[in-house]
C-alpha positions as CSV (number, residue, x, y, z in Angstrom):
1,M,12.6,28.3,4.1
2,I,9.6,30.8,4.3
3,E,11.5,34.0,3.6
4,K,9.5,34.9,0.5
5,H,6.2,34.2,2.4
6,L,7.4,36.5,5.2
7,R,8.4,39.2,2.8
8,M,4.9,39.1,1.3
9,L,3.2,39.3,4.7
10,R,5.5,42.1,6.1
11,V,4.6,44.4,3.2
12,R,1.1,44.4,4.7
13,D,1.7,44.1,8.5
14,D,4.4,43.5,11.1
15,V,5.3,39.9,11.9
16,S,7.4,39.5,15.0
17,L,10.3,37.0,15.4
18,E,8.1,35.0,17.8
19,E,5.3,34.9,15.2
20,E,7.8,33.9,12.5
21,A,8.7,30.9,14.6
22,V,5.0,30.0,15.0
23,L,4.6,30.1,11.2
24,L,7.7,28.0,10.6
25,A,6.3,25.4,13.1
26,L,3.1,25.1,11.0
27,I,5.0,23.0,8.4
28,S,4.9,19.3,8.8
29,E,7.0,18.4,5.7
30,T,8.2,19.7,2.3
31,R,7.7,18.0,-1.1
32,E,9.1,18.3,-4.6
33,V,6.4,18.4,-7.3
34,P,7.1,18.0,-11.0
35,A,5.9,20.6,-13.5
36,K,2.5,20.2,-15.2
37,T,1.1,18.2,-12.3
38,N,-2.4,18.6,-10.8
39,F,-1.2,18.7,-7.2
40,I,-4.7,19.1,-5.9
41,R,-7.9,18.1,-7.9
42,A,-11.3,19.7,-7.6
43,G,-13.4,17.8,-5.0
44,Q,-10.5,16.1,-3.3
45,R,-10.9,16.0,0.5
46,L,-8.3,18.1,2.2
47,S,-6.7,17.9,5.6
48,S,-3.8,20.3,4.9
49,S,-3.0,23.5,3.0
50,T,0.0,24.3,0.8
51,L,2.6,27.0,1.0
52,L,4.6,27.4,-2.2
53,L,8.3,27.7,-1.5
54,E,9.8,27.6,-5.0
55,G,8.3,27.6,-8.5
56,M,5.0,28.7,-10.0
57,M,1.5,27.2,-9.7
58,C,-2.0,28.1,-11.0
59,R,-5.6,27.5,-10.1
60,H,-7.7,26.4,-13.1
61,K,-11.1,25.1,-14.1
62,D,-11.9,23.0,-17.1
63,L,-14.8,22.5,-19.4
64,R,-16.0,19.1,-20.7
65,E,-14.3,19.4,-24.1
66,G,-10.9,20.2,-22.4
67,E,-10.9,24.0,-22.6
68,R,-9.1,25.4,-19.5
69,Q,-9.3,28.8,-17.8
70,I,-6.5,29.7,-15.4
71,T,-8.1,31.7,-12.6
72,D,-5.0,32.7,-10.7
73,L,-1.2,32.4,-10.7
74,H,0.8,31.6,-7.6
75,L,4.4,32.6,-7.0
76,A,6.9,31.5,-4.4
77,G,5.7,32.8,-1.0
78,D,2.0,32.3,-1.7
79,F,-0.3,30.1,0.4
80,V,-2.0,28.5,-2.6
81,D,-5.0,26.9,-0.9
82,L,-5.4,28.5,2.5
83,H,-9.2,28.7,1.8
84,G,-9.2,24.9,1.8
85,F,-8.8,25.1,5.6
86,T,-12.4,26.0,6.0
87,L,-13.8,24.6,2.7
88,K,-12.2,21.1,3.1
89,R,-12.3,20.7,-0.7
90,L,-11.7,22.9,-3.7
91,D,-14.0,23.6,-6.6
92,H,-10.9,24.0,-8.9
93,H,-7.6,22.3,-9.6
94,L,-4.2,23.4,-8.4
95,M,-1.5,22.7,-11.0
96,T,2.3,23.2,-11.0
97,L,3.5,25.2,-14.0
98,T,7.1,24.6,-13.2
99,P,8.9,22.2,-10.9
100,C,7.9,23.3,-7.4
101,K,8.9,22.9,-3.8
102,V,5.9,23.1,-1.4
103,A,5.5,23.1,2.4
104,I,2.5,21.1,3.8
105,V,0.6,22.7,6.7
106,P,-1.9,20.3,8.4
107,H,-5.3,21.9,9.1
108,E,-5.0,20.9,12.8
109,R,-2.0,23.2,13.1
110,L,-4.0,26.0,11.3
111,K,-6.8,25.4,13.7
112,A,-4.4,25.7,16.7
113,L,-3.0,28.9,15.2
114,S,-6.5,30.4,14.9
115,E,-7.2,29.6,18.5
116,H,-3.9,30.8,20.1
117,H,-2.5,33.4,17.8
118,P,-5.3,35.9,16.9
119,H,-3.1,38.4,15.1
120,L,-1.7,35.7,12.7
121,S,-5.2,34.4,12.3
122,R,-6.4,37.8,11.2
123,L,-3.5,38.2,8.9
124,Y,-4.3,35.0,7.1
125,W,-8.0,36.0,6.9
126,F,-6.8,39.1,5.2
127,C,-4.8,37.0,2.8
128,T,-8.0,35.1,1.7
129,N,-9.8,38.4,1.3
130,M,-7.0,39.6,-0.8
131,D,-7.4,36.5,-3.0
132,A,-11.0,37.4,-3.5
133,A,-10.0,41.0,-4.5
134,S,-7.6,39.6,-7.1
135,H,-10.3,37.3,-8.5
136,R,-12.6,40.3,-9.0
137,E,-9.9,42.2,-10.9
138,W,-9.3,39.2,-13.1
139,E,-13.0,38.9,-13.7
140,L,-13.1,42.6,-14.8
141,S,-10.3,41.9,-17.2
142,L,-12.0,38.9,-18.8
143,G,-15.4,40.6,-19.0
144,R,-14.6,44.2,-20.0
145,R,-10.9,44.9,-20.9
146,M,-9.8,44.9,-24.5
147,A,-7.4,42.0,-25.3
148,I,-4.2,44.1,-25.2
149,A,-5.2,45.7,-21.9
150,R,-5.8,42.2,-20.4
151,V,-2.3,41.1,-21.2
152,S,-0.9,44.5,-20.1
153,H,-2.8,44.4,-16.8
154,L,-1.5,40.9,-16.0
155,L,2.1,41.9,-16.7
156,C,1.7,45.0,-14.4
157,E,0.3,42.8,-11.6
158,L,3.0,40.2,-11.9
159,R,5.8,42.8,-11.9
160,I,4.6,44.0,-8.5
161,R,4.0,40.5,-7.0
162,F,7.5,39.3,-8.2
163,E,9.0,42.5,-6.8
164,L,7.4,41.9,-3.4
165,V,9.3,38.6,-3.0
166,G,12.6,39.8,-4.4
167,M,12.3,38.1,-7.8
168,T,12.7,41.1,-10.2
169,N,15.8,42.7,-11.7
170,G,14.7,46.3,-12.1
171,V,11.7,46.1,-14.4
172,A,12.6,42.6,-15.7
173,F,11.4,39.2,-14.3
174,A,11.2,35.6,-15.3
175,L,7.8,34.4,-16.4
176,P,7.9,30.7,-17.1
177,L,4.5,30.5,-19.0
178,T,4.0,29.1,-22.5
179,Q,1.9,31.3,-24.8
180,V,-0.9,28.7,-24.4
181,E,-0.8,29.2,-20.6
182,L,-0.7,32.9,-20.9
183,A,-3.7,32.7,-23.3
184,E,-5.5,30.6,-20.7
185,C,-5.0,33.4,-18.1
186,V,-6.5,36.1,-20.2
187,G,-9.2,34.1,-22.1
188,L,-7.7,34.5,-25.5
189,T,-6.3,32.2,-28.2
190,P,-2.5,31.6,-28.3
191,V,-2.5,33.2,-31.8
192,H,-4.2,36.3,-30.4
193,V,-1.7,36.5,-27.5
194,N,1.2,36.1,-29.9
195,R,-0.1,39.1,-31.8
196,I,-0.5,41.2,-28.7
197,V,3.0,40.4,-27.4
198,R,4.3,41.6,-30.8
199,Q,2.2,44.8,-30.5
200,L,3.5,45.5,-27.0
201,R,7.1,45.1,-28.2
202,E,6.5,47.3,-31.3
203,R,4.9,50.0,-29.2
204,G,7.9,50.0,-26.9
205,L,5.9,49.0,-23.8
206,A,7.1,45.4,-22.9
207,D,9.3,42.7,-24.3
208,V,7.9,39.2,-23.6
209,R,9.9,36.3,-24.9
210,R,11.5,33.0,-24.0
211,G,10.1,33.0,-20.5
212,H,11.2,36.5,-19.5
213,V,9.5,39.9,-19.4
214,K,11.1,43.3,-19.6
215,I,8.9,46.3,-19.0
216,L,10.1,49.0,-21.4
217,D,7.7,51.8,-20.5
218,L,6.0,51.1,-17.2
219,P,3.8,54.3,-17.1
220,G,2.7,53.6,-20.7
221,L,1.9,50.0,-19.9
222,E,-0.1,50.9,-16.8
223,T,-2.0,53.6,-18.7
224,L,-2.9,51.1,-21.4
225,A,-4.0,48.6,-18.8
226,E,-5.8,51.2,-16.6
227,F,-3.8,49.5,-13.9
228,D,-4.6,50.6,-10.3
229,P,-2.7,48.4,-7.7
230,N,-5.2,49.2,-4.9
231,Y,-6.6,45.7,-5.1
232,L,-3.2,44.3,-4.1
233,Y,-3.5,46.1,-0.7
234,L,0.1,47.1,-0.5
235,E,-0.3,49.3,2.6
236,K,1.2,48.2,5.9
237,L,-1.7,48.4,8.4
238,P,-2.3,46.6,11.7
239,R,-4.7,43.7,11.2
């Protein structure tokens, strides 16, 4: 059930079989959630956190007139709102982009884990710190990168993250985002994103179409994006 989550964790640290059993016991239930559903709304009181088992979700914030900014994407294996354990409410929405299967982890069980399993507690603290590192990189893209570099950087990041959980085929992976949603990730209009996607294909860097991505020239795409994966903390270190 939590194989992808364990793969993601074990890239960064060792997780024993005993600890694996502890993590599995955190789950109280699983749920199926339809696509395009605000699974958690900003301000909602929380007594549990959510582990994404299947599908794709996003964090987003909205303006009064309906403009939406996606601030992070979540893949299978991600704890999408672990920070809600201490915050008890979110300042943003969590929305499913595809049909999703999620595991519900009551905060009381996370509290017990923090008290009785210090290594796992540190590992999840690391995960929330890594979320913050990712947000800083997205902020840099929105504030300073040229439009084509923003899209390129996001594709480079997603290639690694999908690869970590075994969801790539070489340099190809499924990306079930509409162009509107992709535009909301990078702070551009759908028309501008469509133009950039065409430019990446014409330059032989990446082919993005019909919900799939194929990286045609990975070194070239990473150079264009000035992509440095250090913010993803891919080293295996004791926590």
